[in-house]
C-alpha positions in Angstrom: 2.6 2.6 6.1 -0.2 2.3 3.6 -0.4 -1.3 2.3 -2.3 -2.7 -0.7 -5.9 -2.1 0.8 -5.2 1.5 1.7 -3.5 2.4 -1.6 -6.2 0.6 -3.6 -8.9 2.6 -1.7 -7.1 5.8 -2.6 -6.7 4.7 -6.2 -10.4 3.9 -6.6 -11.5 7.2 -5.1 -8.9 9.1 -7.2 -10.1 7.4 -10.4 -13.7 8.5 -9.7 -12.7 12.1 -9.2 -9.8 13.0 -11.6 -10.0 10.8 -14.8 -10.6 13.1 -17.7 -9.3 16.2 -16.0 -6.3 18.2 -17.0 -3.5 19.5 -14.7 -3.8 23.3 -15.0 -1.3 24.3 -12.3 1.2 22.8 -9.9 2.6 24.4 -6.8 5.6 22.6 -5.3 6.0 23.6 -1.7 8.8 21.2 -0.9 10.8 19.7 -3.8 12.4 16.9 -1.7 9.4 14.6 -2.4 10.3 14.7 -6.1 13.0 12.0 -6.5 14.1 11.6 -10.1 14.1 15.2 -11.5 13.9 18.8 -10.5 10.7 20.5 -9.5 10.8 22.6 -12.6 11.2 19.5 -14.8 8.4 17.7 -13.0 6.0 20.7 -13.5 6.9 21.0 -17.1 6.3 17.3 -17.8 2.9 17.3 -16.0 1.3 20.6 -16.8 -1.3 20.6 -19.5 -1.7 16.8 -19.5 -4.9 15.0 -19.1 -5.3 12.1 -16.6 -6.5 9.0 -18.5 -6.2 6.2 -15.9 -5.3 5.7 -12.3 -3.8 2.3 -11.5 -1.9 0.7 -8.7 1.2 -1.5 -8.5 2.0 -2.8 -5.0 1.9 0.1 -2.7 2.4 2.7 -5.5 -0.3 4.8 -7.3 0.3 5.2 -11.1 -1.4 8.2 -12.8 -1.2 7.9 -16.6 -1.4 11.0 -18.8 -2.2 12.0 -22.3 0.1 13.0 -24.0 1.9 9.9 -22.7 3.6 10.0 -19.3 3.2 8.7 -15.8 3.3 10.2 -12.3 4.3 7.6 -9.7 3.2 8.3 -6.1 4.6 6.1 -3.3 3.2 7.4 0.0 5.5 5.3 2.2 5.1 5.9 6.0 3.4 9.3 6.3 2.5 10.4 2.8 -1.2 10.8 1.7 -3.3 12.5 -0.9 -6.2 14.8 -0.1 -8.8 15.8 -2.7 -10.5 19.2 -2.4 -13.4 19.2 -4.9 -13.9 23.0 -4.6 -10.3 24.1 -4.4 -10.8 26.1 -1.2 -9.0 24.2 1.5 -6.0 25.9 3.0 -2.8 23.9 2.7 -1.1 23.0 6.0 2.6 22.6 6.9 2.6 19.0 5.7 1.4 19.9 2.2 4.3 19.4 -0.3 2.6 19.6 -3.7 -0.7 21.1 -4.9 -2.1 20.0 -8.2 -4.9 22.2 -9.5 -7.2 20.5 -12.0 -9.2 21.8 -14.9 -12.5 21.9 -12.9 -10.7 24.0 -10.2 -10.5 21.1 -7.8 -7.2 20.4 -6.1 -5.2 17.3 -5.2 -2.7 17.9 -2.4 0.1 15.6 -1.5 0.9 15.8 2.2 3.8 14.1 3.9 4.8 14.9 7.5 8.2 13.2 7.5 9.0 13.2 3.8 9.3 9.4 3.5 7.2 9.3 0.4 8.3 9.9 -3.1 6.8 11.2 -6.4 8.4 10.6 -9.8 7.6 11.4 -13.4 8.6 9.0 -16.2 7.6 8.5 -19.8 8.0 4.7 -19.5 7.2 2.6 -16.5 10.1 0.3 -17.2 12.3 3.2 -16.0 11.1 2.6 -12.5 13.5 0.0 -11.1 11.1 -1.1 -8.4 8.5 -2.1 -10.9 11.0 -4.3 -12.7 11.5 -6.5 -9.7 8.1 -6.4 -7.8 6.2 -9.7 -7.2 2.7 -10.6 -8.4 -0.4 -8.9 -7.2 -2.1 -11.1 -4.6 -5.6 -10.2 -5.9 -4.8 -11.0 -9.5 -5.3 -14.3 -11.2 -1.6 -15.2 -11.4 -1.5 -15.5 -7.6 -2.6 -19.1 -7.2 -2.0 -21.9 -4.7 0.3 -23.7 -7.2 2.4 -20.5 -7.7 2.6 -20.0 -4.0 3.7 -23.6 -3.3 6.3 -23.5 -6.1 7.9 -20.3 -4.9 7.7 -21.0 -1.2 9.7 -24.2 -1.8 12.6 -22.0 -2.9 12.7 -19.9 0.2 14.2 -20.9 3.6 13.4 -17.7 5.6 10.5 -17.1 8.0 7.2 -17.0 6.3 6.3 -13.6 7.8 9.3 -11.8 6.4 8.6 -13.4 3.0 5.1 -12.2 2.9 6.4 -8.6 3.4 9.0 -9.0 0.7 7.8 -6.9 -2.2 9.9 -8.8 -4.6 8.0 -11.9 -3.6 4.4 -10.6 -3.3 3.3 -7.0 -4.0 1.5 -4.8 -1.5 1.6 -6.8 1.8 3.1 -5.0 4.8 3.3 -5.6 8.6 -0.3 -5.3 9.5 -1.8 -7.7 6.9 1.1 -10.2 7.1 0.3 -10.6 10.8 -3.4 -10.9 10.2 -3.0 -13.3 7.3 -0.8 -15.7 9.3 -3.2 -15.6 12.3 -6.2 -16.5 10.1 -4.2 -19.3 8.4 -3.0 -20.5 11.9 0.7 -20.4 10.8 3.4 -19.2 13.1 5.4 -16.3 11.7 8.6 -18.1 12.7 7.9 -21.1 10.4 10.3 -21.6 7.5 8.6 -20.9 4.2 9.8 -24.0 2.5 8.6 -26.3 5.3 4.9 -25.4 4.9 2.7 -28.3 3.9 0.4 -28.2 0.9 -2.7 -27.8 3.0 -1.1 -25.0 5.0 -0.2 -23.2 1.8 -3.8 -23.5 0.6 -5.0 -21.9 3.9 -2.3 -19.2 3.5 -3.4 -18.4 0.0 -7.1 -18.2 1.0 -6.4 -16.0 4.0 -4.3 -13.7 1.9 -7.0 -13.2 -0.7 -9.8 -13.0 1.8 -8.2 -10.5 4.2 -7.0 -8.2 1.5 -10.5 -8.2 -0.1 -12.1 -7.5 3.2 -9.7 -4.7 4.0 -10.3 -3.1 0.6 -14.1 -3.3 1.1 -13.7 -1.6 4.5 -11.4 1.1 3.1 -8.2 0.0 4.8 -6.8 0.2 8.3 -6.0 3.5 10.1 -3.6 2.5 12.9 -1.6 5.8 12.7 -1.3 8.1 9.7 -3.5 6.6 7.0 -6.6 8.5 5.8 -8.4 8.1 2.5 -8.8 10.8 -0.1 -11.4 12.7 2.0 -9.3 12.4 5.2 -11.5 9.6 6.6 -10.2 6.7 8.6 -10.4 3.1 7.3 -12.6 0.6 9.1 -10.6 -2.7 8.9 -9.0 -1.8 12.2 -12.2 -3.0 13.9 -11.4 -6.5 12.6 -7.7 -6.6 13.7 -7.1 -9.9 15.6 -3.3 -9.7 16.5 -1.5 -6.7 15.1 -0.7 -4.2 17.8 -2.4 -6.3 20.5 0.7 -7.4 22.6 -0.3 -9.0 25.9 -4.0 -8.6 25.1 -6.0 -11.9 25.1 -6.3 -13.8 21.8 -9.9 -13.4 20.7 -10.1 -17.1 20.0 -8.3 -18.9 22.9 -7.6 -16.1 25.4 -3.8 -16.7 25.3 -1.9 -13.4 25.5 -0.7 -12.1 22.1 3.1 -12.3 21.7 5.2 -9.6 20.1 8.6 -10.5 18.6 10.9 -8.7 16.2 11.7 -10.1 12.8 14.0 -8.4 10.3 13.6 -5.2 12.4 9.8 -5.2 12.3 7.3 -6.0 15.1 5.4 -9.3 14.7 2.3 -10.1 16.6 0.9 -13.7 16.9 -0.8 -16.2 19.2 1.5 -19.0 20.3 -1.4 -21.3 20.9 -3.5 -20.8 17.7 -0.5 -20.4 15.3 1.8 -23.4 14.9 
């Protein structure tokens, strides 16, 4: 599932290509990806509008229009956007929506398993998920003091908490495992029992790893590709995720895999305490 670095990579690329362009045509090939209105209503709301900004909130892309309105794209497990600058690529069986822009370029939304969702709203407050999402870990409000204060209120495992979008926005399974490895904290640890110095390490690892992953255009473990269908490069820096029984790159102990809240967790029992 695309996490913050992957979605941010797509957002930046998309902003470079489409800001200032107008949606001149929409072809809905599978209306099941449109979640809060009919395909006809979605097309009527978006057609003829100019894209003014492309932002991100957590794992969602927010396209703002003029006249006012927003298209919210949540790729989830298998959804991804493909930009065709000359409008000549043939759609494939996974293409669900084709946006034709005023310069004749096309933006395709592909989703093999239909886990993703696209919504149109005239007010972002109408998106319930946005009303309850946690702070962005790369923004200034995410500080060591904030993290310490809020961890003290939580008794669950730190790994599950890092992936809780109501707590922190944008972190998923891959980066939660990598963040905890770099901060040398076991994913089993209770969040409220972390010491101040451990919280500082956790904060630094969170910011550093997410920034590194953005600079390397994300991680392509399975389905993720960027706007031009290119894989991300952070996978070459993965230390624990997906490496069950392989040797830890620091101490040579075999990497352990456990299941927490229905999700696979990878860590080194020796390095992480």
